[in-house]
Each structure stands twice: as structure tokens, then as C-alpha cells.
C-alpha positions in Angstrom: -63.1 4.2 66.5 -63.5 6.9 63.8 -59.9 8.1 64.3 -58.5 4.6 64.1 -60.4 4.0 60.8 -59.1 7.3 59.4 -55.5 6.5 60.5 -55.7 3.1 58.8 -57.1 4.6 55.7 -54.3 7.2 55.5 -51.6 4.6 55.9 -53.2 2.4 53.2 -53.4 5.4 50.9 -49.7 6.3 51.5 -48.7 2.6 50.8 -50.7 2.6 47.6 -49.1 5.8 46.4 -45.6 4.6 47.3 -46.3 1.3 45.4 -47.6 3.1 42.3 -44.5 5.5 42.3 -42.0 2.6 42.6 -43.9 0.6 39.9 -43.9 3.6 37.6 -40.1 4.2 38.1 -39.4 0.5 37.5 -41.5 0.6 34.4 -39.7 3.7 33.1 -36.3 2.1 33.7 -37.4 -1.1 32.0 -38.8 0.8 28.9 -35.6 2.8 28.7 -33.4 -0.3 28.8 -35.6 -2.0 26.2 -35.1 1.0 23.9 -31.4 0.9 24.4 -31.3 -2.6 23.0 -33.2 -1.5 19.8 -31.0 1.6 19.1 -27.7 0.3 20.3 -25.0 0.6 17.6 -22.1 -1.7 17.2 -19.7 0.9 18.6 -22.0 1.6 21.6 -22.1 -2.1 22.4 -18.3 -2.2 22.4 -18.1 0.8 24.8 -20.7 -0.6 27.3 -19.4 -2.6 30.3 -19.8 -6.4 29.6 -22.2 -6.9 32.6 -24.6 -4.1 31.5 -24.5 -5.2 27.9 -25.5 -8.8 28.6 -28.0 -7.9 31.4 -29.8 -5.6 28.9 -29.7 -8.3 26.2 -31.0 -11.0 28.5 -33.7 -8.7 30.0 -34.9 -7.9 26.4 -35.0 -11.6 25.5 -37.0 -12.6 28.6 -39.6 -10.0 28.0 -40.1 -10.2 24.3 -41.6 -13.2 22.6 -40.0 -12.5 19.2 -36.9 -10.4 18.8 -37.1 -7.3 16.7 -35.5 -7.1 13.2 -32.8 -4.8 14.6 -31.5 -7.3 17.1 -32.1 -10.3 14.7 -29.8 -8.9 12.0 -27.1 -6.9 13.7 -23.8 -6.6 11.7 -20.7 -8.5 12.9 -19.1 -6.6 15.7 -15.6 -5.4 14.8 -12.9 -6.7 17.1 -9.4 -5.1 17.1 -6.6 -7.6 16.4 -5.0 -9.2 19.4 -2.1 -10.8 17.6 0.3 -9.9 14.9 2.1 -6.6 14.0 -1.0 -4.5 14.0 -1.9 -5.4 17.6 1.3 -3.7 18.7 0.3 -0.4 17.3 -1.5 2.5 19.1 -5.3 2.0 18.7 -5.6 5.2 16.6 -3.1 3.8 14.1 -4.8 0.5 13.7 -7.4 1.5 11.1 -4.7 3.0 8.9 -2.6 -0.1 9.2 -5.6 -2.2 8.2 -6.3 0.1 5.3 -2.9 -0.7 3.7 -3.3 -4.4 4.6 -0.1 -4.3 6.7 -1.1 -7.6 8.3 -1.6 -9.2 4.8 1.7 -8.8 3.0 0.9 -11.2 0.1 -0.2 -8.3 -2.1 3.1 -6.5 -1.4 5.0 -9.7 -2.4 3.0 -10.0 -5.7 3.8 -6.3 -6.5 7.5 -6.7 -5.6 8.3 -10.0 -7.3 8.0 -8.7 -10.9 10.5 -5.9 -9.9 12.9 -8.6 -8.6 12.4 -10.7 -11.8 13.4 -7.8 -14.0 16.3 -6.7 -11.8 17.8 -10.2 -11.9 17.1 -10.7 -15.6 18.7 -7.3 -16.4 21.6 -7.7 -14.1 23.8 -9.9 -16.4 23.0 -7.6 -19.3 24.0 -4.5 -17.2 27.0 -6.4 -15.7 25.7 -5.1 -12.3 27.5 -6.0 -9.1 25.8 -8.1 -6.4 25.7 -5.0 -4.1 24.0 -3.0 -6.9 21.5 -5.8 -7.4 20.7 -6.1 -3.7 20.4 -2.4 -3.1 18.1 -2.0 -6.1 16.0 -4.9 -5.0 15.7 -3.4 -1.5 14.5 -0.1 -3.0 11.9 -1.9 -5.0 10.6 -3.8 -2.0 10.2 -0.5 -0.1 8.4 0.9 -3.1 6.1 -2.1 -3.4 5.1 -1.8 0.3 4.2 1.9 -0.1 2.5 1.7 -3.5 0.6 -1.5 -2.6 -0.8 0.4 0.4 -1.8 3.3 -1.9 -3.5 0.9 -4.2 -5.5 -0.6 -1.3 -6.5 2.9 -0.2 -7.7 3.8 -3.8 -9.5 0.5 -4.0 -11.4 0.9 -0.7 -12.3 4.5 -1.6 -13.9 3.3 -4.8 -15.6 0.3 -3.1 -16.8 2.0 0.1 -20.4 1.4 -0.9 -19.8 -2.1 -2.1 -17.6 -3.5 0.7 -20.3 -3.5 3.3 -22.3 -6.1 1.3 -19.4 -8.5 1.0 -18.7 -10.8 4.0 -14.9 -10.6 3.7 -14.7 -6.9 3.2 -17.5 -5.4 5.3 -15.2 -4.6 8.3 -12.6 -2.8 6.3 -11.8 0.6 7.9 -13.6 2.8 5.3 -16.6 0.4 5.0 -17.1 0.4 8.8 -16.5 4.2 8.9 -13.5 3.9 11.1 -11.8 6.2 8.6 -13.6 9.0 6.9 -13.4 9.6 3.1 -11.6 12.9 3.7 -9.0 11.4 6.0 -8.4 8.5 3.6 -7.8 10.9 0.7 -5.2 12.8 2.9 -3.6 9.5 3.8 -3.5 8.5 0.1 -1.8 11.8 -0.7 0.9 11.1 1.9 1.5 7.6 0.5 1.8 8.9 -3.1 4.2 11.6 -2.1 6.3 9.1 -0.2 6.3 6.8 -3.3 7.4 9.7 -5.5 10.2 10.5 -3.1 11.4 6.9 -3.3 11.1 6.8 -7.1 13.5 9.7 -7.3 16.2 7.6 -5.6 16.4 5.5 -8.9 18.0 6.7 -12.1 16.0 9.5 -13.8 14.6 7.3 -16.6 12.7 5.3 -13.9 10.6 8.4 -13.2 9.4 8.5 -16.8 8.6 4.8 -16.8 7.1 4.7 -13.3 4.6 7.7 -13.3 2.3 6.3 -16.0 1.5 3.2 -13.7 -0.5 5.5 -11.4 -3.2 5.7 -14.1 -3.5 2.0 -14.0 -3.7 1.9 -10.2 -6.9 4.1 -10.3 -8.4 2.0 -13.1 -8.6 -1.4 -11.5 -11.5 -0.7 -9.0 -13.5 0.8 -11.9 -12.9 -2.2 -14.1 -14.6 -4.4 -11.5 -17.9 -2.6 -12.4 -17.7 -3.0 -16.2 -15.9 -6.2 -17.1 -15.5 -9.8 -15.9 -11.8 -9.4 -16.5 -10.7 -6.7 -14.0 -7.8 -9.0 -13.2 -6.3 -8.1 -16.6 -6.2 -4.4 -15.5 -4.8 -5.5 -12.2 -2.1 -7.4 -14.1 -1.2 -4.4 -16.1 -0.7 -2.6 -12.7 1.0 -5.2 -10.6 3.3 -6.3 -13.4 4.7 -2.9 -14.1 7.8 -3.7 -12.1 8.8 -6.2 -14.8 9.8 -3.2 -16.9 11.4 -1.1 -14.1 14.4 -3.3 -13.3 16.0 -2.6 -16.7 16.2 1.2 -16.4 17.0 0.9 -12.7 20.2 -0.8 -13.7 21.0 1.7 -16.4 19.7 -0.2 -19.4 18.0 2.0 -22.0 15.1 0.0 -23.3 14.5 2.3 -26.3 18.1 1.8 -27.5 18.6 -2.0 -26.9 16.1 -4.1 -28.9 16.8 -7.3 -27.0 16.4 -5.6 -23.7 13.0 -4.1 -24.8 11.8 -7.5 -26.1 12.9 -9.2 -22.8 11.1 -6.6 -20.7 7.9 -6.8 -22.9 7.9 -10.6 -22.7 8.5 -10.6 -18.9 5.7 -8.0 -18.4 3.3 -10.1 -20.4 4.3 -13.2 -18.4 3.6 -11.4 -15.1 0.2 -10.3 -16.4 -0.6 -14.0 -17.1 0.5 -14.8 -13.6 -1.7 -12.1 -12.1 -4.7 -13.6 -14.0 -3.8 -16.9 -12.4 -3.4 -16.0 -8.7 -6.1 -13.4 -8.6 -8.6 -15.8 -10.2 -8.0 -18.0 -7.1 -8.4 -14.9 -4.9 -11.6 -13.9 -6.6 -13.1 -17.4 -5.8 -13.2 -16.4 -2.1 -15.9 -13.8 -2.9 -17.6 -15.3 -5.9 -21.1 -15.5 -4.3 -21.0 -12.1 -2.5 -19.5 -10.4 -5.6 -22.4 -11.6 -7.7 -24.9 -10.2 -5.2 -23.1 -6.9 -5.0 -22.7 -6.4 -8.7 -18.9 -6.9 -8.7 -17.5 -8.7 -11.8 -14.6 -11.0 -11.7 -12.8 -13.6 -13.8 -13.9 -16.3 -11.4 -17.5 -15.7 -12.5 -16.6 -15.7 -16.2 -14.9 -19.1 -15.9 -16.9 -20.7 -13.0 -17.5 -23.8 -15.0 -14.1 -24.3 -16.6 -11.9 -22.7 -13.9 -9.0 -25.1 -13.9 -8.8 -25.2 -17.6 -8.5 -21.4 -17.5 -5.8 -21.6 -14.8 -3.9 -24.1 -17.0 -4.0 -21.8 -20.0 -2.8 -18.8 -18.0 0.0 -20.9 -16.5 1.1 -22.1 -19.9 1.2 -18.5 -21.2 3.1 -17.4 -18.2 5.9 -19.9 -18.6 6.1 -19.6 -22.4 6.4 -15.8 -22.1 9.0 -16.2 -19.3 11.1 -18.4 -21.5 10.8 -15.8 -24.3 12.1 -13.1 -21.9 15.0 -15.3 -21.0 15.8 -16.0 -24.6 16.1 -12.3 -25.4 18.0 -11.6 -22.3 20.6 -14.3 -23.1 19.8 -16.5 -20.1 21.4 -19.8 -19.7 20.3 -23.4 -18.8 20.0 -22.6 -15.1 17.2 -20.1 -15.9 15.3 -22.4 -18.2 15.5 -25.4 -15.9 15.2 -23.5 -12.6 12.9 -20.6 -13.4 10.8 -22.0 -16.3 10.8 -25.7 -15.3 10.5 -25.1 -11.6 7.8 -22.4 -12.1 5.8 -24.8 -14.3 6.0 -27.5 -11.7 4.9 -25.1 -8.9 1.9 -23.9 -11.0 0.9 -27.4 -11.9 0.9 -28.5 -8.3 -1.2 -25.5 -7.3 -3.8 -26.1 -10.0 -4.1 -29.7 -9.1 -4.4 -29.2 -5.4 -6.3 -26.0 -4.9 -10.0 -26.5 -3.9 -11.8 -23.5 -5.4 -14.9 -24.2 -3.4 -13.0 -23.8 -0.1 -12.4 -20.2 0.9 -9.6 -21.1 3.3 -7.9 -23.2 0.7 -8.1 -20.5 -1.9 -6.6 -18.0 0.7 -3.8 -20.4 1.5 -2.7 -20.9 -2.1 -3.0 -17.1 -2.8 -1.0 -16.2 0.2 1.7 -18.8 -0.2 1.7 -19.0 -4.0 3.7 -15.7 -4.1 6.8 -17.5 -2.8 6.0 -21.0 -4.0 5.9 -19.9 -7.7 7.6 -16.5 -7.4 10.3 -17.8 -5.2 11.1 -20.7 -7.5 11.4 -18.3 -10.5 13.6 -16.0 -8.5 16.0 -18.8 -7.4 16.5 -19.7 -11.0 17.2 -16.1 -11.9 19.6 -15.7 -9.0 21.5 -18.9 -10.1 21.6 -17.7 -13.7 22.9 -14.3 -12.7 25.7 -15.7 -10.5 26.7 -18.3 -13.1 26.9 -15.7 -15.9 28.7 -13.2 -13.7 31.3 -15.9 -12.9 31.7 -16.7 -16.6 32.1 -13.0 -17.4 34.8 -12.6 -14.8 36.6 -15.8 -16.0 36.5 -14.5 -19.5 38.1 -11.2 -18.4 40.8 -13.0 -16.5 41.5 -15.2 -19.5 41.7 -12.2 -21.8 44.2 -10.5 -19.5 46.3 -13.6 -19.3 46.5 -13.9 -23.1 
């Protein structure tokens, strides 16, 4: 009887010890998993298998009455693009393509169009051939693509501590630390070197006119911190191409007064255009910018925005007409470029909803070709018409 009692007691003790050991192990596993939820970073969450990630998350929710602040306010998880040109690139290239906004070409168009305006406006004065105009325009587009990317890199380096506080920019590569500051600087150096190499493909005077624009590229991000009109500084930068088309076609601006006046008026016109389209762009971030301490023209004219847009548009078209006058442009330019451009701007101002982020983005993205394309068509028509007149005059002179 005594032996039986001892045997039962021994078995009970072993079961109790086994139960305590298993319970302790389960408890340790549960605590470890709970800790994982609290310390899990965004990148760690991406690397975990889906099943484990959600099982941990659900287990945490079922055992905690109120979620911790860490899980309540997690930042938006970055998701690599699945469509578009960037999605085709190797994963290690994606942050660098995003840094130069390869998937958002509107900025490249806005940098390129003043170059095309000046090339087309200068072409009749330089008696340039269509092949020369096309090849020069192609070089300008390549340069715009490279230098716009360099400008974005400089901007994001300046704003790396501000971008995380703005909804639209918080997942930019430098802001989310996908690219280190050191790597971004090296990347910027490569872009600037490529841009310089391309600039050397133009006539030598273009080098003297082009290099000073680099100072303006670095000034824009700083301007956002000290003035409500950083768009004016951006306009000085993005409109520089309005000068470059003349020396690119061999016109010496310092020797021909009318050419200098035309280039200056076109440059001022493009600055007014920049104030216009970038004010619409700034409305997308107007609330976040105010919280982050970023200044913009949208904040300065929040209560009379469409009046301001109308003033900028009137200045743009008036200055464009002045440029055409000094360049000797004909009726096709004044009707097509000036009249068509004015109609495009008026339509945009009337229809854009500045309180709708998506609508602002649509007009910013498409306005490059709605307004810029209209102006370009008028310039192309004027160039072809004046070239034909010039050829007919030569034939008539030979006949006589």
C-alpha cells in the first residue's frame, strides 16, 4: 500500500513538473512574440513571411486590451512599384530611379520646354535648318532629364529632415533611408558630371551661359525655408533654358540687341509660368508644409489664389508676346502661341480645384503639354512659315 502511494505521488510530481516546464516555455515564446510586435521595424515587417507577420499581429491584439503607441502609429509601409518603368528595374536600382523621379516626368518636361521655346524662337533668326533644330532640341531634352534628376537629388538632400513630416514625401528614398546621404552625394556628382559632358556638346558659349544655373539649382531648397516665394527661385532655375536656345544655334546675345531682348522677355515669361504651375503643385502639400515649417506661394495667396494665378498668366502671355516682337515673329506665333496659350491657361484656372490634391496633380502633370505644347505648336508653325518665306525670297532674288 505504501509503495503504491509513493508510486502515485512520484507520477503526480513528474506530471506537475512537465506541466510547469511546458507552461514556462509557452510563456517565454508568447512574451518573445509580443516583444517582436513592439520592436518590429517597417523593413523587418516586409521581410517576415506573411503568415508569421499576421499571426504575431493577431496574437498581440487578442491578448492586449489597448494597443501600444508603437503599433498605433506605425509609419506607412513602403511598397515597391509594381507597374511602370521603375518596376522593370533591378530592385537595387529602384531607390535611385525614384530619387530622380524617373516615374514622374512632368518636372523634366517643365525644364525642357523653355529650352524648346528658345530654340524655336531663335531658329528663324539663326536661319537654322530643321535638322539642326531637331538635333538641338533632342540634346536639350537629354540635358533636362539629367539636370532635373540632379535638382531632385539636391532638393531631397536639403529636405531629408523635412520630408518625413509631409505625407506626400515621407517615403522618398533619402527620407526613408533607402539611400544614405553619402551615396546620394556620390550619385549627384555622377549626374553633374554627365550634365557637364552633355553641355560640352553644344557650342562653347553655351558653357558660359549654362554653368551659372547650377548656383540657382542649389538655392531653391534653401528658399523654401526663408520666403513664401521659393517658386520665384525655382522659376529662375527652370526657365534658364529660355536663354540657352539662342547661343545653341550660334546667336551671340551680347552682340544682337533684339536677340538679347527676346531672350530676356522669354526668360521672364517662363518665370511667370513657373509661378503659375508650381503654385498649383504647392497646394497639394499646403497643410503639411505649414506644419513642417516649409513656406510656399500657396500659403501666401491662400485666400486669393485664382486672382494670383490670373495675374501670373497675364504676365506670362504679355512677356511671351514681347519676346515674339523682338524676335520678329509673325501672326502664327501671336495667334497660336500667345492666343492659344492664354486660352489654355484660362481653362486651367477656371477648372482646377485647388482643394483637391488629385485635381491639382492632374493639372500640374498635364499642364506642361496643355499650355507648353500649345505654345510650342505656335512656335513650330511660325518657324516653318518664316523659313518658307525666306526660301521663296532667295529664289525670287536669284530669278531676278
